[in-house]
C-alpha positions as semicolon CSV with decimal commas, in nm:
position;residue;x (nm);y (nm);z (nm)
1;X;1,849;-3,636;2,369
2;X;1,720;-3,420;2,067
3;X;1,858;-3,071;2,064
4;X;1,555;-2,824;2,118
5;X;1,488;-2,668;1,774
6;X;1,570;-2,308;1,705
7;X;1,255;-2,085;1,693
8;X;1,120;-2,006;1,355
9;X;1,186;-1,644;1,239
10;X;0,821;-1,551;1,331
11;X;0,784;-1,686;1,676
12;X;0,788;-1,463;1,966
13;X;0,906;-1,534;2,314
14;X;0,655;-1,480;2,614
15;X;0,382;-1,553;2,364
16;X;0,165;-1,622;2,653
17;X;0,138;-1,276;2,756
18;X;0,032;-1,117;2,434
19;X;-0,344;-1,092;2,342
20;X;-0,479;-1,229;2,035
21;X;-0,541;-1,153;1,742
22;X;-0,218;-0,905;1,716
23;X;-0,037;-0,810;1,398
24;X;0,347;-0,834;1,480
25;X;0,612;-0,643;1,260
26;X;0,966;-0,729;1,208
27;X;1,208;-0,429;1,142
28;X;1,484;-0,605;1,027
29;X;1,243;-0,757;0,725
30;X;1,102;-0,401;0,670
31;X;1,452;-0,271;0,600
32;X;1,525;-0,560;0,361
33;X;1,218;-0,465;0,170
34;X;1,323;-0,095;0,183
35;X;1,670;-0,160;0,053
36;X;1,527;-0,406;-0,210
37;X;1,292;-0,109;-0,350
38;X;1,585;0,123;-0,380
39;X;1,771;-0,143;-0,540
40;X;1,523;-0,240;-0,809
41;X;1,452;0,156;-0,884
42;X;1,854;0,215;-0,916
43;X;1,798;0,457;-0,643
44;X;1,561;0,635;-0,395
45;X;1,502;0,950;-0,613
46;X;1,289;0,740;-0,843
47;X;1,074;0,606;-0,568
48;X;0,733;0,748;-0,443
49;X;0,617;0,436;-0,206
50;X;0,249;0,432;-0,122
51;X;0,152;0,445;0,259
52;X;-0,177;0,283;0,236
53;X;-0,034;-0,069;0,334
54;X;0,111;0,040;0,659
55;X;-0,017;0,394;0,763
56;X;0,285;0,425;1,012
57;X;0,529;0,700;1,091
58;X;0,809;0,472;1,197
59;X;0,785;0,298;0,839
60;X;0,786;0,629;0,659
61;X;1,093;0,723;0,885
62;X;1,281;0,401;0,787
63;X;1,226;0,483;0,413
64;X;1,339;0,864;0,482
65;X;1,659;0,728;0,638
66;X;1,695;0,548;0,280
67;X;1,707;0,858;0,109
68;X;1,316;0,840;-0,003
69;X;1,147;1,178;0,026
70;X;0,848;1,143;-0,214
71;X;0,538;0,948;-0,121
72;X;0,187;0,845;-0,222
73;X;-0,127;0,813;-0,002
74;X;-0,479;0,762;-0,039
75;X;-0,654;0,974;0,219
76;X;-0,630;1,302;0,377
77;X;-0,541;1,139;0,693
78;X;-0,227;0,954;0,532
79;X;-0,158;1,285;0,384
80;X;-0,142;1,460;0,714
81;X;0,059;1,179;0,863
82;X;0,316;1,237;0,593
83;X;0,329;1,607;0,666
84;X;0,391;1,554;1,025
85;X;0,670;1,328;0,922
86;X;0,826;1,614;0,723
87;X;0,788;1,457;0,408
88;X;0,919;1,662;0,115
89;X;0,656;1,573;-0,166
90;X;0,326;1,403;-0,104
91;X;0,081;1,294;-0,378
92;X;-0,286;1,220;-0,281
93;X;-0,363;0,937;-0,512
94;X;-0,734;1,004;-0,511
95;X;-0,947;1,274;-0,678
96;X;-1,037;1,512;-0,382
97;X;-1,440;1,571;-0,377
98;X;-1,672;1,683;-0,091
99;X;-1,479;1,866;0,182
100;X;-1,143;1,701;0,080
101;X;-1,015;2,005;-0,144
102;X;-1,058;2,256;0,124
103;X;-0,879;1,998;0,375
104;X;-0,594;1,942;0,139
105;X;-0,534;2,329;0,097
106;X;-0,539;2,347;0,461
107;X;-0,245;2,083;0,497
108;X;-0,076;2,315;0,234
109;X;-0,085;2,581;0,473
110;X;-0,004;2,385;0,799
111;X;0,288;2,202;0,659
112;X;0,459;2,455;0,433
113;X;0,782;2,272;0,385
114;X;0,567;1,979;0,225
115;X;0,450;1,997;-0,128
116;X;0,109;1,833;-0,155
117;X;-0,039;1,719;-0,493
118;X;-0,368;1,527;-0,568
119;X;-0,521;1,348;-0,881
120;X;-0,786;1,501;-1,123
121;X;-0,966;1,301;-1,392
122;X;-1,283;1,508;-1,469
123;X;-1,323;1,875;-1,588
124;X;-1,590;1,987;-1,338
125;X;-1,351;1,879;-1,060
126;X;-1,056;2,051;-1,188
127;X;-1,267;2,376;-1,225
128;X;-1,394;2,338;-0,859
129;X;-1,029;2,286;-0,741
130;X;-0,920;2,605;-0,981
131;X;-1,222;2,800;-0,809
132;X;-1,115;2,712;-0,446
133;X;-0,734;2,788;-0,524
134;X;-0,808;3,127;-0,674
135;X;-1,036;3,211;-0,353
136;X;-0,729;3,118;-0,123
137;X;-0,491;3,273;-0,360
138;X;-0,261;2,980;-0,384
139;X;-0,161;2,708;-0,620
140;X;-0,269;2,377;-0,615
141;X;-0,038;2,096;-0,794
142;X;-0,246;1,830;-0,978
143;X;-0,144;1,511;-1,184
144;X;-0,394;1,366;-1,434
145;X;-0,525;1,049;-1,358
146;X;-0,501;0,819;-1,649
147;X;-0,713;0,503;-1,711
148;X;-0,512;0,244;-1,883
149;X;-0,726;-0,047;-1,835
150;X;-0,828;-0,102;-1,458
151;X;-1,150;0,093;-1,514
152;X;-1,155;0,199;-1,160
153;X;-1,067;0,554;-1,186
154;X;-0,887;0,813;-1,456
155;X;-0,951;0,913;-1,786
156;X;-0,835;0,718;-2,124
157;X;-0,521;0,837;-2,280
158;X;-0,629;1,040;-2,583
159;X;-0,798;1,369;-2,710
160;X;-1,012;1,411;-2,372
161;X;-0,714;1,342;-2,133
162;X;-0,517;1,623;-2,372
163;X;-0,779;1,861;-2,330
164;X;-0,822;1,813;-1,955
165;X;-0,433;1,845;-1,892
166;X;-0,437;2,158;-2,092
167;X;-0,714;2,296;-1,852
168;X;-0,483;2,209;-1,580
169;X;-0,168;2,356;-1,717
170;X;-0,320;2,690;-1,848
171;X;-0,466;2,768;-1,501
172;X;-0,271;3,034;-1,304
173;X;-0,388;2,870;-0,984
174;X;-0,316;2,503;-1,078
175;X;0,019;2,342;-1,139
176;X;0,036;2,071;-1,399
177;X;0,266;1,806;-1,238
178;X;0,242;1,529;-1,484
179;X;0,081;1,199;-1,525
180;X;-0,019;0,912;-1,310
181;X;-0,114;0,563;-1,436
182;X;-0,191;0,272;-1,198
183;X;-0,211;-0,052;-1,371
184;X;-0,343;-0,277;-1,061
185;X;-0,530;-0,482;-1,290
186;X;-0,199;-0,639;-1,439
187;X;-0,110;-0,933;-1,225
188;X;0,041;-1,197;-1,447
189;X;0,277;-1,435;-1,243
190;X;0,492;-1,487;-1,539
191;X;0,731;-1,184;-1,553
192;X;0,736;-1,167;-1,942
193;X;0,374;-1,185;-1,977
194;X;0,334;-0,911;-1,685
195;X;0,572;-0,693;-1,883
196;X;0,421;-0,749;-2,212
197;X;0,071;-0,628;-2,059
198;X;0,228;-0,364;-1,872
199;X;0,400;-0,226;-2,193
200;X;0,083;-0,236;-2,399
201;X;-0,117;-0,040;-2,121
202;X;0,179;0,213;-2,104
203;X;0,188;0,290;-2,495
204;X;-0,110;0,514;-2,457
205;X;0,062;0,721;-2,151
206;X;0,386;0,769;-2,383
207;X;0,185;0,897;-2,679
208;X;-0,007;1,137;-2,453
209;X;0,315;1,251;-2,297
210;X;0,469;1,331;-2,648
211;X;0,141;1,505;-2,788
212;X;0,129;1,723;-2,464
213;X;0,477;1,810;-2,513
214;X;0,430;1,897;-2,873
215;X;0,151;2,124;-2,771
216;X;0,386;2,330;-2,547
217;X;0,268;2,182;-2,224
218;X;0,507;2,085;-1,955
219;X;0,488;1,721;-1,816
220;X;0,736;1,698;-1,526
221;X;0,669;1,357;-1,418
222;X;0,521;1,037;-1,475
223;X;0,405;0,809;-1,176
224;X;0,337;0,458;-1,284
225;X;0,246;0,132;-1,147
226;X;0,199;-0,029;-0,810
227;X;0,378;-0,335;-0,680
228;X;0,289;-0,603;-0,928
229;X;0,431;-0,372;-1,219
230;X;0,699;-0,213;-1,023
231;X;0,999;-0,391;-1,160
232;X;0,855;-0,355;-1,512
233;X;0,839;0,026;-1,447
234;X;1,159;0,015;-1,301
235;X;1,309;-0,062;-1,645
236;X;1,151;0,278;-1,811
237;X;1,388;0,565;-1,760
238;X;1,235;0,876;-1,620
239;X;0,938;0,708;-1,459
240;X;0,848;0,755;-1,095
241;X;0,771;0,424;-0,903
242;X;0,492;0,390;-0,645
243;X;0,502;0,039;-0,500
244;X;0,336;-0,005;-0,158
245;X;0,290;-0,360;-0,033
246;X;0,646;-0,407;-0,100
247;X;0,678;-0,261;0,263
248;X;0,525;-0,551;0,429
249;X;0,449;-0,799;0,165
250;X;0,190;-1,077;0,208
251;X;0,118;-1,424;0,104
252;X;-0,095;-1,347;-0,203
253;X;0,182;-1,138;-0,378
254;X;0,433;-1,390;-0,250
255;X;0,256;-1,638;-0,440
256;X;0,187;-1,444;-0,754
257;X;0,511;-1,287;-0,789
258;X;0,823;-1,504;-0,725
259;X;1,034;-1,302;-0,919
260;X;1,006;-1,027;-0,657
261;X;1,279;-1,057;-0,353
262;X;1,066;-0,911;-0,092
263;X;1,006;-1,067;0,266
264;X;0,685;-1,112;0,462
265;X;0,731;-0,854;0,745
266;X;0,388;-0,863;0,885
267;X;0,248;-1,168;1,103
268;X;-0,076;-1,230;1,257
269;X;-0,075;-1,400;1,599
270;X;-0,393;-1,596;1,657
271;X;-0,487;-1,873;1,880
272;X;-0,689;-2,195;1,897
273;X;-1,033;-2,104;2,092
274;X;-1,213;-2,419;2,021
275;X;-1,207;-2,788;1,903
276;X;-1,597;-2,844;1,806
277;X;-1,542;-3,167;1,626
278;X;-1,266;-3,417;1,580
279;X;-1,032;-3,255;1,327
280;X;-1,210;-2,898;1,339
281;X;-1,042;-2,613;1,517
282;X;-1,165;-2,248;1,569
283;X;-0,917;-1,951;1,585
284;X;-0,980;-1,623;1,719
285;X;-0,931;-1,463;1,349
286;X;-1,272;-1,336;1,237
287;X;-1,363;-1,056;0,989
288;X;-1,244;-0,802;1,251
289;X;-0,915;-0,917;1,230
290;X;-0,798;-0,978;0,877
291;X;-0,891;-0,870;0,557
292;X;-1,214;-1,074;0,464
293;X;-1,284;-0,975;0,114
294;X;-1,139;-1,256;-0,069
295;X;-1,209;-1,602;-0,094
296;X;-1,046;-1,859;0,112
297;X;-0,770;-1,904;0,222
298;X;-0,743;-1,576;0,388
299;X;-0,420;-1,640;0,582
300;X;-0,141;-1,884;0,533
301;X;-0,093;-2,046;0,876
302;X;0,234;-2,180;0,953
303;X;0,224;-2,549;1,069
304;X;-0,146;-2,580;0,946
305;X;-0,093;-2,579;0,576
306;X;-0,295;-2,909;0,530
307;X;-0,615;-2,738;0,670
308;X;-0,874;-2,609;0,494
309;X;-1,043;-2,274;0,604
310;X;-1,406;-2,345;0,561
311;X;-1,581;-2,074;0,750
312;X;-1,548;-1,725;0,916
313;X;-1,752;-1,486;1,121
314;X;-1,688;-1,157;1,315
315;X;-1,437;-1,310;1,566
316;X;-1,395;-1,687;1,437
317;X;-1,209;-1,881;1,175
318;X;-1,294;-2,242;1,141
319;X;-1,037;-2,487;0,997
320;X;-1,101;-2,841;0,878
321;X;-0,783;-3,037;0,917
322;X;-0,860;-3,407;0,974
323;X;-0,841;-3,640;1,294
324;X;-0,448;-3,654;1,260
325;X;-0,390;-3,273;1,373
326;X;-0,353;-3,235;1,753
327;X;-0,405;-2,902;1,911
328;X;-0,580;-2,765;2,243
329;X;-0,746;-2,417;2,307
330;X;-0,492;-2,161;2,368
331;X;-0,234;-2,290;2,136
332;X;-0,064;-1,994;1,957
333;X;-0,095;-1,985;1,582
334;X;0,121;-1,765;1,359
335;X;0,021;-1,671;0,999
336;X;0,075;-1,427;0,699
337;X;-0,236;-1,254;0,550
338;X;-0,320;-1,305;0,219
339;X;-0,407;-0,923;0,189
340;X;-0,220;-0,701;0,415
341;X;-0,337;-0,349;0,333
342;X;-0,678;-0,384;0,494
343;X;-0,540;-0,599;0,741
344;X;-0,331;-0,354;0,885
345;X;-0,595;-0,107;0,901
346;X;-0,792;-0,332;1,150
347;X;-0,527;-0,287;1,424
348;X;-0,460;0,041;1,609
349;X;-0,098;-0,072;1,698
350;X;0,170;-0,305;1,568
351;X;0,378;-0,508;1,795
352;X;0,754;-0,482;1,698
353;X;0,960;-0,796;1,714
354;X;1,339;-0,804;1,723
355;X;1,544;-1,096;1,807
356;X;1,228;-1,304;1,880
357;X;1,104;-1,044;2,161
358;X;0,829;-0,764;2,170
359;X;1,028;-0,462;2,192
360;X;0,761;-0,181;2,120
361;X;0,467;-0,090;1,969
362;X;0,400;0,148;1,655
363;X;0,065;0,333;1,628
364;X;-0,108;0,281;1,275
365;X;-0,151;0,641;1,294
366;X;-0,354;0,714;0,978
367;X;-0,598;0,400;1,005
368;X;-0,875;0,651;1,044
369;X;-1,009;0,883;0,766
370;X;-0,931;1,196;0,986
371;X;-0,643;1,297;1,197
372;X;-0,697;1,690;1,286
373;X;-0,821;1,816;0,952
């Protein structure tokens, strides 16, 4: 008699009672990833992790227990969540426009023990922020956002950037906190190629910092990189590191960056809902359940590796598998998202798995763009 095989690490007992699609998280794996972040950084003090991947108070708390007290976020709602968590230092990694400057200053008043800062890359925005801070008789901390090649936000290192930093530094109502440089466009699989590209992009940051300090401006901090270049920037003394995807990891980064020792810690639970033709199966994993912005495959399915993801709509994912694969409607299917960050935002709660059992739920508290402010 053959022994019953041990369940895979991602499998859950009582799966027949769990509605799908669902997003499962595994705290032991998250803890491994937090510890690995601290190890790569050389200590928690250099870390400013981004919470856009998970948006979850419990995962913030796990990082705080590891000694991490600085965080980065993308929305006012995420910043408010960090204030609720008692984070010491929060950077809104976004240039605040519209009503967001007033919302940010409201967070300052409401969570007085948390230092809130924002990014800026345009003189008109800096002037508006200064005016608002003057009106409220407060000081707003700002980082200068630098464009080091991604061409998404920021100002290129050089004279224009120097003038803008001076504008911030010389205002009595703004605090010049330093420089921010996100090089998310650098994704070479080979570490040495990734390092070379990152080093080249960072040269302008180093030169700008030296010129600003020579002109008498303080540059207290430089925040650099995201997850792909995290281990590269970790080699630079005095640089703050802000990985985000490293908390939950995903299939795309796992394939691109085999040099990183992070574990997938979030798994989608799906089900076969139909077999419309021989070798063709449909899962309940549509656009509403997983990030759909990239080409197929959009999920790495355990046990379905030889299937081709051929179509997707709001509620359905179609797989072409060949006649040799057998599956019936209702069969559970587990998979790792290719892109975890926007996938998490599709779920109001995460199901927590420990020792193969669902032990609770974590609210994705900052998935919306507004909490109370």
